[in-house]
N, C-alpha and C positions, 0 to 999 in steps of 0.2 A: 408496446415494446420500447425499451430504452434505446435512444439513438446516440451514436458517438458524438462527443463534443470536439469541435475542431481545435487543434492545438496551434497556436500562433507560430509563425516562422521563428527559427532559432535566433534571428537577429533581435527579436523583441526581448528585453530584459525580463527575467522572472523574479518575482518577489522572494526574498529570503524567508525561509520557514524555520521557526524555532523548533527545538526538540520537543518542547511541551506541546506545540501545535501538531507536530508529527505524531506524537503518541496519542493524543486525543483524536486526531483526524483519522488514523487507521482504525480506531475503535468505533467512531461515531459517523464519520463521513468519508469513507475511503475513496469514493468517486471524486470528490472535490480535491482531496489530498493528491491523488495520483494524476489528476489532470494538471495540477501545478507541478508535480514531479516531472511529468512528461514535457513540460515547457523548458526545463533546464538541461544543461549539459550533464554528463554522468558525474555523480557525486558519490565517491566510493564510501564515504562515511555512512551513507544511508543504508548500506547493507552490512558494513563492518560493525558499527556501534551496537545496533540491536542484537546482532548475532553474538558478539563478545559478551554482552550483558546476559543473554540467555544461557550461554555456555557456563559462565561463572556462577550465576544464580542456580542453574540447574545442577551443577556439581555440588554446590553447598547443600541444596535441598536433598540430593541423593545421599549425602553424608549424614544429614539429619535423620532421614528415613532409616538408613541401614545401621545407625547407631542405636536404634530401638531394638532391644533383644527379641521381642516377640515378632516383629516384622522380619528381622534378619533370619530368624529361625524358619519362618514361612518360606522365604526366598530359597534358603538352603534345601529345605525339604522338597520343594517343587523342582528345583534344579536337579536334585538327586534322582527323583522319580523320572524326570524326562531323560536323564542320562541312562538310567537302567533300561528304559523302554527302547532307546536307540541301540544299546548293547544287545538286548535280547533279539531285536529285529535283525541286527547284523549277523548274530550267531545263527539264527534260523535261516537266513539267506546264504549262509556259508561264506560271508565276507569277513568274519572274525571268529577266532577260536575262543573257547572259554578262558584259556590262559591269557590271551591278549586282552580280553574284557576285564579280567581280574587286575592285570597290570595297569590298564587305563583307569580303572576305578581307584586303584591305590594312588596313582598320580593326581587324580582329581581331588581325592581326600587330603593329600598333602598340600594342595593349594589352599585349603582351609578357609575359615571365616575371613581372615585378613585379605586373602586374595580376592574373595568375592566383594569385599568392601572396596578394595582398590579399583577393581574393574567397574564396579557400579558408579564410582566417582569419576573415573577417567572417561567413560563412555559419553556422559553429557558434555564434556569438554570438546569432544570431537564431532559428534553427530550433528549439531547445529550447522557447522561449516559444510559437512557433507550434504546436508539437506539443501542449503543455499546453492551450492555449486551444481548439484545434480538436478534439482527441480527447476532451477533457472535455465539450465541447458534444455531440459524437456520443453519448457514453455516458450523458450526462445525459438526452438526448432518448430514448435507449433505455429508460432507467429510467422516465421519465415516461410515454411513449406505450405501451410494451409491458409493462413491469413494474408500471405504476400506482404507482410509488414517489414519494412526496413528499419529495424530498431536494434541498437547495440545490445550485445549479450549482457553487459553490466547494467544496462537500464532495467532489464528484466530482474537482474539480481537485486537492484534497489527495491523493486516492488516486493519481491519475496522476502528480502531482508527486513524491511519495515514491518511486514506482517508477523515477524517473530515477536513483536511486542504482544500479540495475541497469544502466541505460544508461551510467552513468559507468564502471563496471567494464568493460563491453563496449568502450567507447572506448579504454581503456588497453590491454586485451588485443589489440584490433585494431591499434593503433599498434605494439605490440611485434612482432606478426606481420608487418606491412608492412615494418618496418625489418629484422627478422631474416631475412625471406625475400627482401628486396629486390624486392618486387612490390606495386604500389599497390593491386591488387585482392585482396590476401590478407585473409582474414577468417575467423572461426569459423563458417562457413556451409556449406551443402551444396556450394557452388561449390568448396570445398577439395578435393573428390573428383572434380571434373570436368575437371581439367587447366587449360589456358590460358583466361583469361577473354576473351570477345569482347563488347565493349560494344554491338555492333550486334545481338547475339543476345538476343532477348527471354527465351528460356528460361534463358540464363546470368544475366540480371538477376533473373529470378524466383528462381533457385537462390541467388543472392547475398543475396536478401531473407530467405531462410529461415535467419536468423542465430540461433545458440544464445541470445544475450542478448536479441534482439528477441522470440523466443518466450517466454523466461523472463519478460521484462517484461510482455508482454501477458497471460500467465497470472496474474501477480501483480495486474494491473489487474482481470482478471475476478474473482479471489477478493475483491479489495477492494470491487468494485461489488456483489457478492453480499452482502457483510457490511453495507454501508451501505443497500442496497435491502431487506435482510432477505428475500432470496429464495434458492431452492435453488441451491447453488454450481454444480452440473453444468449446469443450464439457462443460467445467466448466462455461464459459461465458453464454452459452445457459441456463444451469440449474439455475445459479444465477439470470439471467434476468427473467426467468420464475417464480421463487419464488417471486421476487420483484413485477412483474406485477400481479401475483395472489393476493398479499397483497393489491396493489393499487385498484384492482377491488373489493376486499372484502370491503374496507373502503368507496368506492365511490358508489357502486351499492348494496352492502350487508349490512355491519354494519352501513354504513353512512345513510342508509335509515330507520334505526330503530328509 
């Protein structure tokens, strides 16, 4: 088992780490990088810079993808099918009349291709920041309540923020796959081996969530948390992965079914 490395007292100066070393470190030696990060005071740029880069690049990549007529048509078709299923379910349950469904359908159609393009580009600008703040809070509470670790919230944000470099590479690879395969659902995930993606199938959504880069990023987060919490890496990794998997199950089988 991996044992925690002692972090020197805060009075000992920490070596300055270049951005190139941070980028390479989070990819190749996260334990060493986050041990060094744990020695320093909070450095907000460690979470701000990677997250801003991910947001900007992600938005550009989304625009590139949605500018492809074939991919955009696939997205619109799937969105329309999902909307129709929700309407029919609401009508069957007495929560909506046919007239209300027709009005909602007309409003959605007026939103049009331009609206879908705008929403597809705006979402990547927002979600990286939501991810940093929300997941950092979850893992900070894990450290405080379960691990009894006295670590500032923003120190956990540094760990999660720096792992966004992995998410950045994942976004680029996914975009290349989508365009190259001419399939909006293409990704480096388990779904790649299961044939045609069905957005109404919860198991397909679960398989799509098991993305190589998502797994890589959450593993790096677990290693980083172990270093700053100064706890056994294996134990922290298990808990971090368990929380992440619980969330994936919730959005695919629970919240996603609502």
